[in-house]
C-alpha positions as CSV (number, residue, x, y, z in Angstrom):
1,M,4.5,15.7,-5.2
2,Q,1.2,18.3,-5.6
3,R,-1.7,17.6,-3.8
4,K,-3.9,16.8,-7.4
5,H,-1.9,14.0,-7.3
6,L,-3.1,12.1,-3.9
7,D,-6.6,10.0,-4.1
8,F,-7.2,10.0,-0.7
9,K,-10.8,7.4,-1.2
10,N,-7.8,4.3,-3.1
11,K,-5.1,5.8,-0.3
12,I,-2.8,6.0,-4.1
13,V,-0.3,8.8,-5.4
14,R,-1.3,9.2,-8.6
15,I,2.2,9.8,-10.8
16,P,1.7,10.8,-14.3
17,G,4.8,10.0,-16.6
18,I,6.0,13.3,-17.3
19,A,6.9,13.5,-13.4
20,S,8.1,9.6,-13.2
21,K,12.3,8.4,-14.1
22,T,11.1,6.0,-16.4
23,D,8.4,7.8,-18.2
24,F,5.1,5.6,-17.7
25,A,2.5,6.0,-15.0
26,R,2.6,4.7,-11.4
27,H,0.1,4.1,-8.9
28,P,1.9,3.4,-5.3
29,K,-0.3,2.8,-2.5
30,I,-0.2,5.0,0.0
31,A,1.9,3.5,3.5
32,Q,-0.7,3.4,6.4
33,V,1.6,5.5,8.7
34,F,2.1,8.4,6.2
35,F,-2.2,8.5,5.1
36,D,-2.4,9.1,9.0
37,F,0.0,12.0,9.0
38,L,-2.1,13.3,5.9
39,I,-5.1,13.0,7.4
40,V,-4.3,14.3,10.4
41,N,-2.7,17.1,9.4
42,N,-5.1,17.7,7.1
43,Y,-4.2,17.5,4.0
44,E,-7.2,16.5,2.3
45,S,-8.6,19.7,2.4
46,L,-5.7,21.4,0.7
47,P,-5.8,23.3,-2.9
48,P,-4.9,21.1,-6.1
49,H,-2.3,22.7,-6.9
50,F,-0.5,23.1,-3.1
51,Y,3.2,21.5,-2.8
52,L,2.7,18.8,-0.4
53,F,6.3,19.7,0.8
54,G,7.2,23.2,0.3
55,D,9.7,25.5,1.3
56,M,10.3,24.3,4.7
57,L,9.0,21.3,4.5
58,K,5.0,22.4,4.6
59,P,2.7,22.3,2.4
60,A,2.8,26.0,-0.4
61,A,1.3,27.2,-3.8
62,K,5.4,27.3,-5.7
63,I,8.0,26.1,-4.5
64,T,10.8,29.2,-3.9
65,L,14.3,27.1,-2.6
66,H,16.9,26.3,-4.0
67,E,16.8,22.7,-5.2
68,D,20.5,22.3,-3.2
69,R,19.3,23.7,0.5
70,R,15.7,21.5,-0.1
71,K,18.2,18.0,-0.7
72,R,19.6,20.2,3.0
73,M,16.7,20.3,4.2
74,M,15.4,16.7,4.0
75,E,18.9,14.9,4.6
76,N,18.3,16.9,8.7
77,M,15.6,16.0,9.0
78,H,16.9,12.8,7.8
79,L,18.9,12.8,11.0
80,K,16.7,13.8,12.7
81,V,15.0,10.5,11.7
82,C,17.1,8.2,12.6
83,R,18.5,10.1,15.9
84,M,15.0,9.5,17.4
85,L,15.2,5.8,16.1
86,R,17.5,4.9,17.9
87,K,16.8,6.6,20.8
88,I,13.2,4.1,20.4
89,G,15.8,1.5,20.2
90,I,15.8,1.5,16.3
91,F,18.8,1.6,14.1
92,F,19.5,2.2,10.9
93,E,23.0,3.8,9.9
94,V,23.3,7.7,9.4
95,K,25.6,7.2,6.2
96,Q,22.2,5.5,4.8
97,R,19.6,8.8,3.0
98,M,16.5,8.6,3.0
99,Y,16.1,6.8,-0.4
100,S,17.6,3.4,1.5
101,W,14.3,3.1,2.9
102,K,12.6,1.9,-0.5
103,S,15.2,-0.8,0.0
104,T,14.5,-1.9,3.1
105,G,11.5,-1.3,2.0
106,A,11.6,-3.5,-0.7
107,I,12.8,-6.2,1.6
108,D,10.4,-5.9,4.3
109,L,7.7,-6.7,2.2
110,F,9.1,-9.5,0.1
111,R,10.6,-11.3,3.2
112,A,7.1,-10.5,4.6
113,G,5.4,-12.4,1.4
114,V,3.5,-10.3,-1.0
115,K,3.4,-10.9,-4.3
116,M,6.7,-9.6,-6.1
117,K,4.2,-7.3,-8.6
118,F,2.8,-5.2,-5.3
119,I,6.6,-5.2,-4.5
120,Q,6.8,-4.4,-8.6
121,M,4.7,-1.5,-8.7
122,Q,5.6,0.1,-5.0
123,S,9.1,0.1,-6.1
124,G,8.6,2.0,-9.4
125,H,9.8,-0.9,-11.7
126,T,8.5,-1.4,-15.0
127,S,9.0,-5.6,-15.0
128,I,9.2,-7.5,-12.4
129,A,12.7,-9.1,-13.4
130,T,13.9,-5.0,-12.8
131,T,12.3,-6.5,-9.5
132,E,14.1,-9.3,-9.7
133,I,17.2,-8.5,-9.8
134,Y,17.1,-5.6,-7.8
135,L,15.8,-7.4,-4.4
136,K,18.9,-10.2,-5.7
137,S,21.4,-6.9,-5.1
138,L,20.1,-6.1,-2.4
139,G,20.4,-9.7,-0.5
140,A,17.0,-10.8,-0.3
141,M,16.4,-13.4,-2.3
142,D,18.6,-17.1,-0.9
143,P,19.6,-19.4,-3.6
144,D,16.4,-21.9,-2.7
145,Y,14.0,-18.8,-3.8
146,E,16.2,-18.1,-7.2
147,N,16.2,-21.9,-8.2
148,E,12.6,-21.9,-7.4
149,L,11.9,-19.0,-9.9
150,N,14.8,-20.3,-13.0
151,E,12.6,-23.5,-12.6
152,K,9.1,-21.9,-13.6
153,Q,10.2,-19.3,-15.9
154,T,11.9,-22.3,-17.9
155,S,9.1,-24.4,-17.4
156,L,6.9,-21.6,-19.0
């Protein structure tokens, strides 16, 4: 991700369609804790072409490490975060990877009563139906909620 993709005023990431796995442009909100990290570390002043996490996971004008090495570095960082969470009493299974945090975030948003459209946007799904299937596959939806959804869809 490059600095030019961050919109600090609106606290969103502008993901161009060409960089998205669905080929659709997306604009997910930046989580407050991550936004604070960006501000404290002065990422707003980086040149637009800089990558936020270049080699050694620090801002850089270009990325030179092979993708496999970068992936291992990210996994090592993930393990460190899991250890830190354990120290403060939050248990996150090490066998889960960073991508697992996407599902955790989606479930937390759903359980907090956040609108499905917002969860869809944050998850990068092309439809609300996909988000509902995703949440159902994660065990987040109880049968009463599913019945309510089905009733709403058949009454339309």
